[in-house]
Structures are given as C-alpha cells and as structure tokens.
N, C-alpha and C positions, 0 to 999 in steps of 0.2 A: 504494500500500500504506500502511495506517495501523496503528500499534501503540498500543493503548490499555491503560492500567493502571486497573483497577477496584478500589476500596477498599470493602470491605463487612465485616460482622461474622462471620457464620456461615452455612454452606450447609445450613440446614434446609429443609423443604418449604414453599414459599410463593411469592407473586407476584414479589417482587424476585429471589429465587433463580432462578426460572424465566426472568426477564429476563436474568440473567447467563449462564445456560446458552445462551439463544438468541443472545446476543452471541457467545459462543464458537463455536457451530455456524455462524452466519452468517459470522463472520470467517474461520474455517478454510476454508469453502467458497469464499470470495471473495478469498483471498490476503492477508488481513490477519492480525494476531496479537493475541491477548488475553492479558494477564497479570492476575492477581488476587491481592490481599493480603487475607487474612481476619484481622481483629483479635481474634477471640475463639474460635479453634479451628476444628474441621472441620464436622461436620453430615452428615446422611444423603445429601446430594447431592454430597459432596466427591469421591468416586471418579469419578463421571461427569464432573465439572468437570475433573478432572486429565487426562482423555482428550482434551480440546479446548483447554486453556489451561495456561499456566505458573502454578502456584499457590505462594504463600508464606504459611505460617502465621506471623503476626507475634506471637510471644510476648514480644517486647521491649517495654519501656516506651517510649511515644512519644518522650519527650525524649531517649532514647538514639540515635534515628535522626538522624544528622547528615550534613553534607556528605561527611565522610570515609567513613562506612559506606556511603552511597549510591554514592559514587564507586568504592569497592573491590569492590562486589557486582555480579557479572555479571547478576544478575536485573534490574537497573535499566538495562541497556544498551538502546539503540534504542527508547526509549519516546517517543511523540509527544504524548501527552496523558494527564492524570490525570482520572478520573471517579469521584467518591465517591457512594455510595448509602445512607449512614446517617449520622446526626448525629455519632456518636462517631468516624467516620472522617475528618471534615473537617480536623482539625488535622494528622493524619498525611499525608493527601493533599496538603494545601497545602504542607507542609514539603518533600515530595518534588518537587512541581511547581516550587517556588522553587529548590531545589538544582539541578534539571535545567534550569531556565529554559524550561519548556514550558507550554502552555495547561492550564487547569484548568476542570472543570465539576463541578457538584453537582446530583444528581437528587433530586426530591422526589416520592415515589410513595405518600404517605398524607396525608390532610387534617390529621392531627395530628402529623406527623413532628416539628415543632418546637413542639408545644403544651405544655400544663401539665405533662405527665409527663416532659418532656425537661429535662435539666439546664440551668439558666440560662446556664452557661458555653458550652454548645453553641448555645443560641439566640443569645447575644450574638455569637459568632463568625460564625454564619450570617448575621446581620443586617449584619455588617461586610463580608462577601464581596460584591463587585460584582454587581448584579442580572443583568448580562449573562452571568454564568457559570452562572446558575441555570436548570434545566429543571423544568417541572411536568407531571405526568401529564395533567391536564385543567384546564379553567377554574375549576372549583369548588375544586380542590386549591389553586390559586393564590389564589382569593378567600379561602379559609379562612386562608391564611398572611398575607394582607393584613390580615385581622381580628386575627390573633395579634400582628402587629408594628405594627398601627395606622398603616399607611402604604401608599402605592401601590408595587407591585413590578413593575418593567418587565422581564419575563422571557419566555422562549419556552415554548410548549406542545410537548412531545414525548411522544406516547402510547406505550403499550406495544406492541412489535412481536410480537404474539401468534401470528399465523397463519404457521406455518412448514411445515406438511404439506399440500400441495395436494390430496392424496387424502382428507383428513379431511372435507371438506365435500360429498362426493358423496351427494346425498340418496337415490339409488337403493339405497345401502347401509343406509339407515335402516329400522328395523323397530319403530316406536313401539308400545308397549303402552298402550292407552287407560287413562287414570287413573293412570299411573305418573309420579311426581315424583322428581326427583333433585337433590341439592345436593352440591357438592364444595368443600372449603376447610377451613382451620383453624377449630376451634370456639373462636374468640376471644370474649370477653365482649361486645364491641360488635356481633358478628354475631348479633343477636337474632332474625333471620329464622329461624334453626334452631328456636328455641322456638316462634315464631309458627306456623310451618308444621306442627309437631307438633300444636299446639292445633287447627289448621284441619282436620287429618285426622280428629280426634275430632268436630269440629263438622260436617263433611260426612257423617261416618258416622251421626250422629244424624238427618241429613236423608235417609238411605238411599243416599248416594253413597259407594261404597267406593274409597278411594284407597290406593295403595301408595307409601310414601315411603322411599327409600334415601338415607342420608347417608354421605359419604366424608370422612374427616378425623380430626383429634385436637385436643385442647386443653382449656383450663380449663372450658369450658362443658359438657363431656361428662357429668359427674355430674348436673348439673341436667337435661340432656336425658333421661338414663336415668330419672330420677325422674318426669319428666313422662310418659314413655312408660308407666311402671308405673302412675301415677296414673289415666291414661285407658284403661287396659287395651288398649294398642296393640302388644303384643308381636309379633303376627302382621302388623301393618300398617306399623309403622315399624321400620327396621333400621339400626343404626349399623354400617357395613361396615369401618371402619378406614381406614388410609392407602391411597390409590389411586396406583399407579405410573402415570406419565405415558403409558407405552406401552400401558396398558390403557384409557385414556380413551375411545378411539374405540369399543371394544366395549361399554363401559358406557353411554355417552350415546345410542347408536343405538336403545336400547330406551325411552328417556325420552319421555314425551308432553309433559312440562313440565319446565323447569329453573327453580329458584329460587336466586338467589345474587347474587354480585357479583364484580368483579375479573376476573382472567385466565380463571378457570374459566367464568364467564358468557359471555365472548367466545368461547371455544373451543366451548362448547355451542351458541351461536348459529350459529357457522360450520358446524357439522354439520347445522344445520337444526332444532334443537330450539327451539320457542317459549320464550323466556326472560324471566322476570320479574326485573327488576333491583331487588333489595331495598335499601332505604335503611338504611344502617348506624346502629345506635344508636337505632332507633325502635321503636314498638310496632305492628308489622305493616304498616308503610308501604312504598311502592315508588315509584321514580322513573318507573315505567311499564314497558312492554315494550322490549326491546332495539331494536326497529324504530321506536320513537317518537322524537321530536325531543329526544334527550338529549345530543347532542354526544359528548364523550369521557367523560362522567360515568357511571361504572359502580358506583354504590352510595353515593356521597357524599350526605349529607343536605343539601339545598339549598333555598333559597327561590326559585331561578330556574326550577325545573321544577314542572310540575303534579304533585301527589302523589296517588297512588291507594293502595288497600289491596291487599295480596297476595291477600286473599280474593276481591275482585271480579275480579281479573285471572285467577285460577284458574278462577273460574266462567265468565268470558268465553271462555277457551280451550276449556273442556269443552263449551261450547254451540255451537262452530263446526261447520259441516258439513264433510264430508271434503274437499270442494273448497276451502273457505275455509282449512282447516287446512293443506293442501298449499301454498297461495299464501303463507300466513304463514311457513311453513317455508322456502320459497325466498327470501323477502324477508330473513329472518334471515341466510342464507348470503351473500347479495349485499352487505348492509350491513357484515357482519363483514369480508368481504374488502376492501371499499373503505376501511375505516377502519384496519384492523389487520394487513394483509398485511405480512410482515416486510421484503420487498425494498423496498417503497415507504417504510416507516417508517425503515429504516436508511439509505436514500438521503437522507432528510431530515436524519438525524443528521450525515452528512458535510458538509451544507450549513450547519449551524448555526455561529454565530460562534465563533471560536477566540480566547480571551482569556487573555493572560498577566497574572498578578497582579503589581501593583506593591506592594512591601512598604513600609508606613509605620509610624510608631511605634504608632499605635492598633491596627492590624491585628496587628502583632508581639506586642503585649500580649495581644490576644484569643487568638491561636494558643497563646501560652505558657500562659495560664490554662486553656484547654480541654485542652491536652496534660497539664498538671499534674493536673487533675481526673481525666482518663482514667487516667493512670498510678497515681494513688492508688486509684482504683476497682479496677484490676487487682490491685494489691497486697492490697486488702481481700478480693477473691475468692480469691486464693491463700491468704491467711491463714485465712479461714473454712473453706476446703476442707480445709486441713491439720488444722484442729481438729475437723472433722466438723460444723461449725455449720450449713452449708447443708442437710445431710441432716436435722438436728434441726429447722430452720426449716420444711422441707417437711412433716415429720411433724406438727408443730404445726398448720400451715395445713390439712393434710388432715383433722385431727381437728376443727378449727373448722368446716370446710365440711360435715361430717357432722352437726353439731349442729342 
C-alpha cells in the first residue's frame, strides 16, 4: 500500500486535473490512498475528487506551514511521498516532504511549465531540485525544459495514465458519421488548431466537401473562434458545444470520423478508434502526424524531432480512405493507445520509479524561502484585489479591449 500526497492549484477541467482524478480512482481500486492539497481553491472537478481522495484547500500562506502545523494535523499522517504538479506548489510540497522526511517528486506535464511566463523564483527552485525527483510527460517536454534551463536534465519519462475504461475502446460501438470532426479541450490561446480547423471547414466547403465540426470546451480563444465562424458563414457547420462531462465522452466520440487535438482528449479519442490528428501547439495549422505515426509520447508539442504535416493534408488523407482502410486505421489507433497509455501499466511504472528524499542545503533552503515568499505575496495580492473588486474591473477592461 502506498499513500501519496499530490500538491496542485485548482481542480478545473483539464489534463492535469484528469490525471489527479485517475490517480484517485486507481489508488482507491488498488488499496492505496491519495491525499490532495489545492493551493488556490476548488474548481469544477472538486466534488468528484472528494469522493476518491482526502482533499485540503490550502488557504494558508506557504511560510505558515511549518513542522508544528504538519505534525499536529491528522491530514499529514501516513503519507509516503509528496508529488507536486504545478510550479507554485513546489515550495509547499518540498517543505512538507522535508518535515515528514519522505520522498519527493515533481511532475512536468506542459512544455512551458517553467518557461517565460512562470515566475523566476519558481524556475530557480525547480532548477535546484535534484533531477532524479523530476518526471516529464514525454521526451519533447523534457527537451523543451533542457532548452529553458540551458543544460542536460537527467530525469524519467512518465506518461499520462489515460486509459482507465476498458469498454471505451470497443470499436463495435463506434458509429462514425462521414465528414464529422470533433475537438475536445480548453480553448487556450496556444491551441491554435481550433482556429485552423474552423478555417479548413470553410476551405473544404469551397471545394464542395461539407464537413461538420463540433468543439467541446471553454477558454480565452472562444470569442475569436465565434468571430471566425461568423466571418465564414459557418453557423450550421461549426458548433461550439461547451464543456463536455467526462462521462459523456464515449457517446460523443463514437460519432466522430476524425478527431483533431492534443493531450489526454486525443489519447482517449484514439482509444475509441477515432483516427486522430495530433495538432502541434502554437503553430499555424501544423501537426505532428496521426496518433499511429512514430510520435512516441508527444501529443501536441511543437518539435523538430518529428516530421511535420499540415492538418489539412491529414484530413484529406483520412477522407480519401476506403472503408476497409479506415477500419484498419481505427483498430490501429485503439491498439497503440492501449499499449502506451493503459492506466494499470503506467501506474505500475510509477511505483517502480526512484524514490528520492531531498537533502536540504543552504542554497536549496534559500530557493524554497524565496519561492514561498513570492507565492505568499501573490496570494495576499489576490485577496487584496478581490476585496477591492479590482479583479472584476480588470476582467471588464480586458473584455472591452478584446472586442475592439
């Protein structure tokens, strides 16, 4: 039996949040125990998480968490390891692991987790943490951070344990509708494939090929997507469906002829047998290829190590397949998804990963303190601006600017 404490920020809908839920479900089913600290409140998936894990909303300032508070709080009893999944959680996770004298791991599941948009205090602390404690989602996520820190990082690759429902991949349940494309995921600005695919629906329509494109999600890109739909007169062809409940994913993707996207949603779609185009993040219509190509564990990262295609040519390729070729491609997607991302195999690998207890030195102690101080000041700033209503004012101003 293993008890793991995960430190994250908030349980909104997304890939890392889904990973935490899968941790909880797998642990509960296999006699382990998951505890979760959320540093920034709840989120839409909080109630579900509470059914499978012990959850603590950490509204305290990081520096107030000390040996005494940890020692007197039953929540921290019987924890074997701390696993942080966000830059702002590392200082808190490290402090707890040091107080409890237990192993520490930090997971990196985005190629820019510690990039330019992250506080230099968080980057500096991460760089000081021993590489043997670090896990990366895939090779290119690791390579991206080697570029950020300008050094070799000797760490393990631990992919996302996505496939948890054995019944999801039964292709006999698939009823694909020819020319139907689906994308699922947050509408983040770097997920430019949402815009590209809307443009392609218009492009194919001009050539006499009628596509139907359903998008599930929410985010900052939504207004731009709506404008593009209106511009190309695609109200009947492209529909933004809103947030998709995970329990409804199976019924939604069984109708898809093609999936365009990245991350966990692309893996799950592939497992159901949907031919999936892996969109390269932050590019103008580029793709790493089909899920069945030699892409390793890279599910959307822009990389020089993979052959780059366009989303357009891959949609055209799939549409031109015979029924027999399409079925073979569908079965191959299910097979590869199971081999790479089936939860049991991935979690078994987690239990075999090195367990490293951090040795505190003066340099690391300073990095933990400065990152903790920065996070604490940031939390105070948020409380202060919320009290004065400045956050609402900021959002109103930003919304006005976006409409201009």
